[in-house]
C-alpha positions as CSV (number, residue, x, y, z in Angstrom):
1,X,-3.7,4.9,4.4
2,X,-4.4,8.7,4.0
3,X,-2.0,11.3,2.8
4,X,-1.4,14.6,4.7
5,X,0.4,17.7,3.6
6,X,1.2,21.1,5.0
7,X,3.0,24.2,3.8
8,X,4.0,27.6,5.3
9,X,6.1,30.0,3.3
10,X,6.2,33.1,1.1
11,X,4.0,31.7,-1.6
12,X,0.2,31.0,-1.9
13,X,-0.3,27.7,0.1
14,X,-3.3,26.3,-1.8
15,X,-1.6,25.5,-5.1
16,X,1.5,24.0,-3.4
17,X,-0.7,21.8,-1.1
18,X,-2.9,20.5,-3.9
19,X,0.2,19.6,-5.9
20,X,1.5,17.8,-2.9
21,X,-1.7,15.9,-2.5
22,X,-1.5,14.7,-6.1
23,X,1.8,13.1,-5.2
24,X,0.1,11.4,-2.2
25,X,-3.1,10.3,-4.0
26,X,-1.9,6.7,-4.2
27,X,-2.4,6.6,-0.4
28,X,-6.1,7.2,-0.8
29,X,-8.4,8.9,-3.3
30,X,-11.9,8.7,-1.8
31,X,-11.8,12.4,-1.0
32,X,-9.5,15.4,-0.9
33,X,-9.5,18.8,0.8
34,X,-7.4,21.7,2.1
35,X,-7.7,24.3,4.8
36,X,-5.9,27.7,4.4
37,X,-5.6,30.6,6.9
38,X,-6.2,33.6,4.7
39,X,-4.6,37.0,5.0
40,X,-7.1,38.3,7.5
41,X,-6.8,35.3,9.8
42,X,-9.8,33.1,8.9
43,X,-9.7,29.4,8.1
44,X,-11.1,28.6,4.7
45,X,-11.8,25.0,3.8
46,X,-12.6,23.3,0.5
47,X,-13.1,19.6,0.3
48,X,-14.8,17.0,-2.0
49,X,-15.9,13.4,-1.3
50,X,-16.4,12.3,-4.8
51,X,-13.8,9.4,-5.1
52,X,-11.4,9.7,-8.0
53,X,-12.6,13.2,-9.2
54,X,-12.0,14.8,-5.8
55,X,-8.6,16.4,-6.4
56,X,-9.6,17.7,-9.8
57,X,-12.6,19.5,-8.3
58,X,-10.4,20.7,-5.5
59,X,-8.0,22.2,-7.9
60,X,-10.7,24.3,-9.5
61,X,-12.2,25.4,-6.2
62,X,-9.0,27.0,-4.8
63,X,-9.0,29.7,-7.5
64,X,-11.2,31.7,-5.1
65,X,-9.4,34.7,-3.5
66,X,-10.2,33.4,0.0
67,X,-7.5,30.7,-0.5
68,X,-4.7,33.4,-0.9
69,X,-3.0,32.6,2.5
70,X,0.5,31.3,2.8
71,X,-0.2,28.6,5.5
72,X,-2.4,25.6,5.2
73,X,-2.9,21.8,5.4
74,X,-4.4,19.2,3.1
75,X,-5.5,15.6,3.0
76,X,-6.3,12.8,0.6
77,X,-8.5,10.1,2.2
78,X,-8.9,6.4,2.2
79,X,-12.1,5.9,4.1
80,X,-12.1,3.9,7.3
81,X,-14.9,5.6,9.3
82,X,-17.9,6.8,7.5
83,X,-19.0,6.7,3.9
84,X,-17.3,8.6,1.1
85,X,-18.9,12.1,1.3
86,X,-18.0,15.7,1.6
87,X,-19.0,15.8,5.3
88,X,-16.6,12.9,6.1
89,X,-13.8,14.4,4.0
90,X,-10.8,16.2,5.7
91,X,-9.8,18.7,6.8
92,X,-12.2,18.7,9.8
93,X,-12.8,21.8,11.8
94,X,-14.6,22.6,15.1
95,X,-18.1,24.0,15.0
96,X,-16.7,27.6,15.3
97,X,-14.2,27.0,12.5
98,X,-11.3,28.1,14.7
99,X,-9.3,24.9,14.3
100,X,-8.7,22.6,11.4
101,X,-6.9,19.2,11.3
102,X,-5.9,16.5,8.9
103,X,-5.4,13.0,10.3
104,X,-4.0,9.6,9.1
105,X,-4.7,6.7,11.4
106,X,-7.5,5.2,13.5
107,X,-8.7,6.4,16.9
108,X,-9.7,3.3,18.7
109,X,-11.6,5.0,21.5
110,X,-13.2,7.8,19.5
111,X,-16.8,6.9,20.5
112,X,-15.9,7.3,24.2
113,X,-14.3,10.7,23.5
114,X,-17.1,11.8,21.2
115,X,-19.7,11.0,23.9
116,X,-17.7,13.1,26.5
117,X,-17.5,16.0,24.1
118,X,-21.2,15.8,23.2
119,X,-22.0,16.0,27.0
120,X,-20.2,19.4,26.9
121,X,-22.5,20.6,24.2
122,X,-20.2,20.0,21.2
123,X,-21.9,18.9,18.0
124,X,-20.5,16.8,15.3
125,X,-21.2,16.9,11.6
126,X,-19.5,13.8,10.3
127,X,-19.3,10.0,10.9
128,X,-15.5,10.0,11.2
129,X,-13.3,9.4,14.2
130,X,-11.0,12.3,13.1
131,X,-13.5,15.1,13.8
132,X,-13.1,14.6,17.5
133,X,-9.5,15.9,17.2
134,X,-10.6,19.3,15.9
135,X,-13.3,19.6,18.6
136,X,-11.0,18.5,21.4
137,X,-8.3,20.9,20.3
138,X,-10.8,23.8,20.2
139,X,-12.1,22.8,23.6
140,X,-8.5,23.0,25.1
141,X,-7.8,26.3,23.3
142,X,-10.9,27.9,24.7
143,X,-9.7,26.8,28.2
144,X,-6.6,28.9,27.6
145,X,-4.1,26.5,26.0
146,X,-2.1,27.4,22.8
147,X,-2.3,25.0,19.8
148,X,1.0,23.3,20.7
149,X,0.0,22.5,24.2
150,X,-3.4,21.3,23.1
151,X,-1.9,19.0,20.5
152,X,0.5,17.6,23.1
153,X,-2.4,16.5,25.3
154,X,-3.7,14.2,22.5
155,X,-1.2,11.5,23.5
156,X,-3.1,11.0,26.8
157,X,-6.5,11.2,25.2
158,X,-6.6,9.1,22.0
159,X,-5.7,5.5,21.6
160,X,-4.4,4.0,18.4
161,X,-1.8,5.0,15.8
162,X,-2.2,8.5,14.4
163,X,-0.4,11.2,12.5
164,X,-2.0,14.7,12.8
165,X,-1.4,18.2,11.4
166,X,-3.3,21.1,13.0
167,X,-3.8,24.8,12.4
168,X,-5.7,27.4,14.4
169,X,-6.7,31.1,14.2
170,X,-5.2,31.5,17.7
171,X,-1.8,30.7,16.4
172,X,-2.1,31.6,12.7
173,X,1.5,31.5,11.8
174,X,2.3,27.8,12.7
175,X,1.4,24.2,11.9
176,X,1.6,21.7,14.7
177,X,2.3,18.0,13.8
178,X,2.3,15.0,16.1
179,X,3.1,11.3,15.5
180,X,1.6,8.7,17.8
181,X,2.6,5.1,16.9
182,X,3.0,3.7,13.4
183,X,0.2,5.4,11.4
184,X,2.5,6.3,8.5
185,X,5.3,8.9,8.8
186,X,5.5,12.6,9.2
187,X,8.4,14.0,7.2
188,X,9.4,17.7,7.3
189,X,11.1,19.4,4.4
190,X,13.0,22.6,4.7
191,X,14.3,25.2,2.3
192,X,15.3,28.8,2.5
193,X,11.9,30.3,2.0
194,X,9.4,27.7,3.2
195,X,8.7,24.6,5.4
196,X,6.8,21.6,4.1
197,X,5.3,18.7,6.0
198,X,4.0,15.4,4.6
199,X,3.2,11.8,5.3
200,X,5.6,10.7,2.6
201,X,9.1,11.7,1.5
202,X,8.2,11.4,-2.2
203,X,5.8,14.4,-2.0
204,X,8.6,16.6,-0.6
205,X,11.5,15.7,-3.0
206,X,10.3,18.0,-5.8
207,X,10.6,20.9,-3.3
208,X,13.6,20.0,-1.1
209,X,15.9,17.2,0.0
210,X,16.6,18.7,3.4
211,X,14.6,16.4,5.5
212,X,13.6,15.7,9.2
213,X,11.7,12.6,10.3
214,X,9.3,12.6,13.3
215,X,9.6,9.5,15.5
216,X,6.9,8.0,17.7
217,X,5.6,10.4,20.4
218,X,7.3,13.4,18.9
219,X,5.6,16.8,18.1
220,X,6.8,19.5,15.7
221,X,5.9,23.2,15.4
222,X,6.8,24.6,12.0
223,X,6.7,28.2,10.9
224,X,8.2,29.9,7.9
225,X,11.9,28.9,7.6
226,X,12.2,27.2,10.9
227,X,10.9,24.5,13.2
228,X,11.0,23.3,16.8
229,X,10.9,19.6,17.7
230,X,9.6,18.3,21.0
231,X,9.1,15.1,22.9
232,X,5.7,14.2,24.3
233,X,6.4,16.3,27.4
234,X,7.2,19.3,25.3
235,X,10.9,19.2,26.0
236,X,12.8,20.5,23.1
237,X,14.8,18.0,21.0
238,X,18.0,19.1,19.2
239,X,18.0,17.2,15.9
240,X,19.4,18.6,12.7
241,X,17.8,17.8,9.3
242,X,19.5,15.4,7.0
243,X,20.2,15.7,3.3
244,X,18.5,12.8,1.4
245,X,20.1,11.5,-1.8
246,X,17.6,9.6,-3.8
247,X,17.0,8.6,-7.3
248,X,15.1,11.0,-9.6
249,X,12.0,9.0,-10.4
250,X,10.0,9.5,-13.6
251,X,6.5,9.8,-12.4
252,X,4.9,10.7,-15.8
253,X,2.9,8.1,-17.6
254,X,4.6,9.0,-20.9
255,X,3.2,7.1,-23.8
256,X,1.3,4.7,-21.6
257,X,-2.4,5.1,-20.7
258,X,-1.9,3.9,-17.1
259,X,0.8,3.8,-14.6
260,X,0.3,0.1,-14.1
261,X,1.2,-0.9,-17.6
262,X,4.0,1.6,-17.6
263,X,5.5,0.0,-14.5
264,X,5.0,-3.5,-15.9
265,X,7.0,-2.4,-18.9
266,X,9.7,-0.8,-16.6
267,X,10.6,-4.2,-15.1
268,X,13.7,-4.9,-17.3
269,X,15.1,-1.6,-16.1
270,X,14.0,-2.0,-12.4
271,X,15.5,-5.5,-12.3
272,X,18.8,-4.2,-13.8
273,X,18.8,-1.4,-11.2
274,X,18.3,-4.0,-8.4
275,X,21.3,-6.1,-9.4
276,X,23.6,-3.2,-10.5
277,X,26.7,-3.0,-8.3
278,X,25.7,-6.0,-6.3
279,X,26.6,-9.1,-8.4
280,X,30.0,-9.7,-10.0
281,X,29.1,-12.0,-12.8
282,X,32.8,-12.8,-13.5
283,X,33.6,-14.0,-10.0
284,X,30.1,-15.2,-9.1
285,X,30.1,-13.1,-6.0
286,X,27.4,-10.9,-4.4
287,X,28.2,-7.7,-2.6
288,X,25.7,-6.2,-0.2
289,X,27.3,-3.3,1.7
290,X,24.0,-2.8,3.6
291,X,24.6,-6.0,5.5
292,X,27.2,-5.7,8.3
293,X,28.5,-9.2,9.2
294,X,29.1,-8.1,12.7
295,X,25.4,-7.0,13.0
296,X,23.9,-9.9,11.0
297,X,26.0,-13.1,11.0
298,X,23.9,-15.7,9.2
299,X,25.8,-18.6,10.8
300,X,24.2,-17.6,14.2
301,X,20.7,-18.3,13.1
302,X,18.9,-21.6,12.9
303,X,15.5,-20.2,11.7
304,X,14.4,-17.4,9.4
305,X,10.9,-15.9,9.3
306,X,9.8,-13.8,6.4
307,X,6.8,-11.5,6.9
308,X,4.7,-9.1,4.8
309,X,1.2,-8.2,3.8
310,X,-0.6,-8.7,0.5
311,X,1.9,-8.9,-2.4
312,X,4.8,-8.5,0.1
313,X,3.5,-11.7,1.8
314,X,3.8,-13.5,-1.6
315,X,7.3,-12.2,-1.9
316,X,8.0,-13.5,1.6
317,X,6.7,-17.0,0.6
318,X,9.0,-16.9,-2.4
319,X,11.9,-15.8,-0.2
320,X,11.3,-18.6,2.3
321,X,11.5,-21.2,-0.5
322,X,14.6,-19.6,-1.9
323,X,16.4,-19.5,1.4
324,X,15.7,-23.1,2.3
325,X,16.8,-24.2,-1.1
326,X,20.1,-22.2,-1.2
327,X,21.1,-22.0,2.5
328,X,19.5,-25.1,4.0
329,X,18.1,-23.0,7.0
330,X,14.6,-23.6,8.1
331,X,12.5,-20.7,6.6
332,X,8.9,-19.8,6.7
333,X,6.6,-16.9,5.7
334,X,3.9,-15.4,7.8
335,X,1.3,-12.7,7.5
336,X,2.4,-9.7,9.5
337,X,-1.0,-9.0,11.1
338,X,-1.2,-12.6,12.4
339,X,2.5,-12.8,13.4
340,X,2.4,-9.8,15.6
341,X,-0.5,-11.1,17.7
342,X,0.0,-14.9,18.0
343,X,3.1,-14.6,20.3
344,X,5.4,-16.9,18.2
345,X,8.1,-18.9,19.8
346,X,11.3,-17.0,18.8
347,X,14.7,-16.3,20.3
348,X,18.0,-14.7,19.4
349,X,18.7,-17.4,16.9
350,X,15.6,-16.3,14.9
351,X,16.1,-13.9,12.0
352,X,13.2,-11.8,10.8
353,X,13.2,-10.5,7.2
354,X,10.4,-8.0,6.9
355,X,9.2,-6.9,3.4
356,X,7.4,-3.6,3.1
357,X,7.8,-1.7,-0.1
358,X,6.6,1.6,1.5
359,X,8.5,1.0,4.7
360,X,5.4,2.2,6.5
361,X,3.0,-0.8,6.6
362,X,1.5,-0.7,10.1
363,X,1.2,-4.5,10.6
364,X,4.7,-5.2,9.4
365,X,6.2,-2.4,11.6
366,X,4.4,-3.9,14.6
367,X,5.9,-7.3,13.7
368,X,9.4,-5.8,13.5
369,X,8.9,-4.1,16.9
370,X,7.7,-7.4,18.5
371,X,10.8,-9.2,17.2
372,X,13.1,-6.4,18.3
373,X,11.6,-6.6,21.8
374,X,12.5,-10.3,21.8
375,X,16.2,-9.5,21.0
376,X,15.8,-10.9,17.5
377,X,17.7,-9.4,14.5
378,X,15.7,-7.8,11.7
379,X,16.4,-7.1,8.1
380,X,13.9,-4.9,6.3
381,X,13.4,-5.0,2.5
382,X,12.1,-1.6,1.3
383,X,12.2,0.8,-1.6
384,X,13.6,3.8,0.2
385,X,16.0,4.4,3.1
386,X,14.7,6.8,5.8
387,X,11.3,5.0,6.2
388,X,10.2,3.8,9.6
389,X,11.0,0.2,8.8
390,X,14.6,1.1,7.9
391,X,15.0,3.1,11.0
392,X,13.9,0.4,13.4
393,X,15.6,-2.6,11.7
394,X,19.2,-3.8,12.2
395,X,19.8,-3.7,8.5
396,X,17.9,-2.5,5.5
397,X,18.2,-3.4,1.8
398,X,16.7,-1.3,-0.9
399,X,15.0,-3.1,-3.8
400,X,15.8,-0.1,-6.1
401,X,12.7,-0.5,-8.2
402,X,12.0,3.2,-8.5
403,X,8.8,4.9,-7.4
404,X,5.7,2.9,-8.2
405,X,2.5,4.9,-8.5
406,X,-0.1,2.2,-9.5
407,X,-1.8,0.8,-6.4
408,X,-1.3,-2.8,-7.5
409,X,2.3,-3.7,-7.0
410,X,4.2,-4.8,-10.1
411,X,7.8,-3.8,-10.5
412,X,8.3,-3.5,-6.7
413,X,7.3,-7.2,-6.4
414,X,9.8,-8.5,-9.0
415,X,12.6,-6.3,-7.7
416,X,11.9,-7.6,-4.2
417,X,12.1,-11.2,-5.5
418,X,15.5,-10.5,-7.1
419,X,16.7,-8.7,-4.0
420,X,15.8,-11.8,-1.9
421,X,17.7,-14.0,-4.3
422,X,20.8,-11.8,-4.0
423,X,20.5,-11.8,-0.2
424,X,20.4,-15.6,-0.2
425,X,23.4,-15.8,-2.5
426,X,25.3,-13.3,-0.3
427,X,24.6,-15.4,2.8
428,X,25.6,-18.5,0.9
429,X,29.1,-17.0,0.4
430,X,29.1,-15.8,4.0
431,X,28.6,-19.4,5.2
432,X,31.7,-20.2,3.0
433,X,29.7,-22.6,1.0
434,X,31.3,-23.5,-2.3
435,X,29.9,-21.9,-5.5
436,X,28.9,-25.1,-7.3
437,X,27.3,-25.5,-10.7
438,X,23.8,-24.9,-9.3
439,X,24.7,-21.5,-7.9
440,X,26.8,-20.6,-10.9
441,X,23.9,-21.4,-13.2
442,X,21.6,-19.3,-11.1
443,X,23.9,-16.3,-11.1
444,X,24.4,-16.6,-14.9
445,X,20.6,-16.6,-15.4
446,X,20.2,-13.5,-13.2
447,X,22.4,-11.7,-15.8
448,X,19.9,-12.6,-18.6
449,X,16.8,-11.9,-16.5
450,X,16.1,-8.4,-17.8
451,X,16.3,-9.6,-21.5
452,X,14.0,-12.6,-20.6
453,X,11.5,-10.2,-19.1
454,X,11.6,-8.1,-22.3
455,X,10.7,-11.2,-24.3
456,X,7.6,-11.7,-22.1
457,X,6.6,-8.0,-22.6
458,X,7.0,-8.4,-26.3
459,X,4.1,-10.9,-26.2
460,X,1.7,-8.4,-24.7
461,X,-0.5,-8.4,-27.8
462,X,-1.1,-12.2,-27.5
463,X,-1.5,-12.1,-23.7
464,X,-4.0,-9.2,-24.0
465,X,-6.4,-11.5,-25.9
466,X,-6.4,-13.9,-23.0
467,X,-7.0,-11.0,-20.5
468,X,-9.9,-9.9,-22.6
469,X,-11.4,-13.4,-22.6
470,X,-11.1,-13.6,-18.8
471,X,-13.4,-10.5,-18.4
472,X,-16.3,-12.7,-19.4
473,X,-16.1,-14.8,-16.2
474,X,-17.0,-14.0,-12.6
475,X,-14.7,-16.7,-11.0
476,X,-11.2,-17.7,-11.8
477,X,-9.0,-20.4,-10.3
478,X,-5.1,-20.2,-10.2
479,X,-3.0,-23.3,-9.5
480,X,0.7,-23.7,-8.8
481,X,3.0,-26.1,-7.0
482,X,6.2,-25.6,-4.9
483,X,7.8,-22.3,-5.5
484,X,4.8,-21.3,-7.7
485,X,2.2,-21.5,-5.0
486,X,3.0,-17.9,-4.2
487,X,2.9,-17.2,-8.0
488,X,-0.7,-18.5,-8.1
489,X,-1.7,-16.5,-5.1
490,X,-0.2,-13.3,-6.6
491,X,-2.0,-13.8,-9.9
492,X,-5.3,-14.2,-8.1
493,X,-4.6,-11.2,-6.0
494,X,-3.9,-9.0,-9.0
495,X,-7.1,-10.1,-10.7
496,X,-9.1,-9.3,-7.5
497,X,-7.4,-5.9,-6.9
498,X,-7.9,-4.3,-10.3
499,X,-10.6,-6.4,-12.2
500,X,-12.8,-7.0,-9.1
501,X,-13.3,-10.7,-10.1
502,X,-13.4,-13.5,-7.6
503,X,-10.1,-15.2,-8.1
504,X,-8.6,-17.9,-5.9
505,X,-5.0,-19.2,-5.7
506,X,-4.4,-22.7,-4.5
507,X,-1.7,-25.4,-4.4
508,X,-2.4,-27.8,-7.2
509,X,-2.2,-30.7,-4.8
510,X,-5.3,-29.3,-2.9
511,X,-7.6,-30.0,-5.8
512,X,-8.9,-33.3,-4.6
513,X,-9.5,-31.9,-1.1
514,X,-12.5,-29.7,-1.9
515,X,-11.5,-27.3,-4.7
516,X,-12.7,-29.7,-7.4
517,X,-16.3,-28.9,-6.4
518,X,-15.9,-25.4,-7.9
519,X,-14.8,-26.6,-11.3
520,X,-17.0,-26.3,-14.3
521,X,-17.6,-24.3,-17.5
522,X,-18.1,-21.1,-15.5
523,X,-14.7,-21.2,-13.7
524,X,-11.6,-21.1,-16.0
525,X,-8.4,-22.3,-14.4
526,X,-5.0,-20.7,-14.9
527,X,-2.2,-23.1,-14.2
528,X,1.5,-22.2,-13.7
529,X,3.5,-25.2,-15.0
530,X,7.3,-24.8,-15.1
531,X,9.5,-27.4,-16.8
532,X,10.7,-28.9,-13.6
533,X,10.6,-32.2,-11.6
534,X,6.9,-31.7,-11.0
535,X,6.0,-31.3,-14.6
536,X,4.3,-34.7,-15.0
537,X,2.2,-34.2,-11.9
538,X,1.1,-30.9,-13.4
539,X,0.0,-32.7,-16.6
540,X,-2.2,-34.8,-14.4
541,X,-3.7,-31.7,-12.8
542,X,-4.6,-30.3,-16.3
543,X,-6.4,-33.6,-17.0
544,X,-8.3,-33.3,-13.8
545,X,-9.4,-29.8,-14.5
546,X,-10.4,-30.5,-18.1
547,X,-12.3,-33.6,-17.0
548,X,-14.6,-31.4,-15.0
549,X,-15.3,-29.0,-17.8
550,X,-13.1,-26.0,-16.9
551,X,-11.3,-24.0,-19.6
552,X,-7.5,-24.1,-19.0
553,X,-4.9,-21.4,-19.5
554,X,-1.4,-22.6,-19.0
555,X,1.6,-20.4,-18.3
556,X,4.8,-22.4,-18.8
557,X,8.5,-22.3,-19.9
558,X,8.2,-25.7,-21.6
559,X,7.7,-26.5,-25.2
560,X,6.1,-29.9,-24.5
561,X,3.7,-31.1,-27.2
562,X,1.6,-32.7,-24.5
563,X,1.1,-29.4,-22.9
564,X,0.1,-27.8,-26.1
565,X,-2.4,-30.5,-26.7
566,X,-4.0,-30.4,-23.3
567,X,-4.3,-26.7,-22.7
568,X,-7.0,-24.5,-24.2
569,X,-4.7,-21.5,-24.2
570,X,-1.0,-21.3,-23.7
571,X,1.6,-18.7,-22.8
572,X,5.2,-19.8,-23.2
573,X,7.9,-17.7,-21.5
574,X,11.6,-18.0,-22.0
575,X,13.3,-20.9,-20.2
576,X,15.4,-19.8,-17.3
577,X,16.6,-21.1,-13.9
578,X,13.6,-22.6,-12.0
579,X,14.3,-20.3,-9.0
580,X,13.9,-17.3,-11.4
581,X,11.0,-18.5,-13.6
582,X,8.3,-17.3,-11.1
583,X,9.3,-13.8,-12.0
584,X,8.5,-14.3,-15.7
585,X,5.2,-16.1,-14.8
586,X,4.2,-13.3,-12.5
587,X,4.8,-10.7,-15.2
588,X,2.5,-12.6,-17.6
589,X,-0.1,-12.7,-14.9
590,X,0.2,-9.0,-14.3
591,X,-0.5,-8.3,-18.0
592,X,-3.5,-10.7,-18.0
593,X,-5.0,-8.9,-15.0
594,X,-4.3,-5.4,-16.5
595,X,-6.1,-6.2,-19.8
596,X,-9.0,-7.9,-18.0
597,X,-9.5,-4.7,-16.0
598,X,-9.3,-2.5,-19.2
599,X,-11.7,-4.8,-21.0
600,X,-14.1,-4.2,-18.1
601,X,-13.6,-0.4,-18.4
602,X,-12.0,-0.2,-15.0
603,X,-9.1,2.1,-13.9
604,X,-6.3,-0.2,-12.8
605,X,-4.3,2.6,-11.2
606,X,-7.1,3.5,-8.7
607,X,-8.9,0.3,-7.7
608,X,-11.9,0.8,-5.4
609,X,-11.5,0.6,-1.6
610,X,-7.7,0.2,-1.9
611,X,-4.7,2.4,-1.2
612,X,-1.0,2.0,-2.0
613,X,0.3,2.3,1.5
614,X,-1.6,0.7,4.4
615,X,-0.7,2.6,7.6
616,X,-3.6,1.4,9.7
617,X,-4.5,-2.0,10.9
């Protein structure tokens, strides 16, 4: 959840670290801070726990000469333990200010450790679990250990997933990092004059593409221009850095007021990027070089489980529907946090498809590891290669959406959906199934999907009015059937995430089983109604909703006169293959949620209590 960043080199560390933290702010923006060892060997700390203004205040504070050192660490926080305040902000130091640390993760046994340290006379100034790390390291150093050795002892002391960076006045020319479990990554960047360390690759790429990843139970000691990598027993590991070739993302908002609306409008391009080089529209074939038939042979599986969290779970539900429809293989979608604990009945004929845009979602990584331990094959769907998910899966497919800054997923969702369709079509050919009219029609409509999305975006002015009207309500109901149950759930999630309104997504068939009790003039209903075989059933649902006094907003690809008569408000998107139409419906729902938030004077890029990457349970 949190972002960590470190630097050692020839230049002033403070400015470089703060710039790195800005790149990591999507991981958490409750607080921000840095610790720098100055030119006389003292640790100087500046930190702010003032939510979204923290980094701006931090930037002003480091102009002081005491932040002139060339080694330091920084942190941007998503609060898990303790309120949002300066005391609970990172970096944390020991009471003598001889050690400073930044931490991403959760220490499950921190109360037990804290009590032991308090018995030794050590006092604490925060409510966090992280502060115990600084005090424990200081305790070990006072006993005669160096910083590297002290950090290595953490693996036997703390429980839970953690990534930690530490500096000390006893070893003033080095930063020590350790990764324990799946609490987000630690990535080291190297160039000729400096060494960088971060929780995310994207924060390093402006500086260098010479990269080294830490694996679980590994420790790194970095100094200017070099590094040493160790296992948990401090045995040196010989691993060379790799050169990462990645897209150059445009992370400026440009003419847009927020990243979210910019990323919504980027979806024609992100979808085009996702299909480029993969689909041959002349021969109706799909090429996915990432899938090795010897490694993943679809004919060997009789069951497919899709997993993810949040928006990725909704993509998983969509994927399960698509795969059953196209391949005829039993497919289901499960929440990663539940899947990893319930000990599902699986075997080597079960394929797991794990969806994690960041590639670092803790629950999803744990689900992958569980399946790997059961000798199951795993495909991960991610934005970037080199993430933890891609390293522990059998195959990885990039969605190629480009970097997404807004916390609420928009273009990464629709690119994931298109990637899943392509994977299903690829496997369909792999099973030597004929390319009938249904598949040919689907592939043809994929080719026009970017232009169809553009048509939806051109209706933003009209959709904006509906978003503004939603801001007057406290409760909203979203209904869908079949493939669009996940569409309804995603629409409700977006409204909760950025407009802070109570929104519920339900299968339309559930209405008579309890949901009708909620209906009335204070709860508008948004219905997703495609022009498909369930169209007449959905007309009946509108009548049910209206009979109970609820306002109806219908999103459809039908030009039915009955629909226009029944609905209070109507959004008509272009007609496209029914397996693709949820993408267009979702984009309309994204725009509604965005403008609802704006009407309520909320910042959709930084919703309260949320972070872009969830690296803790």
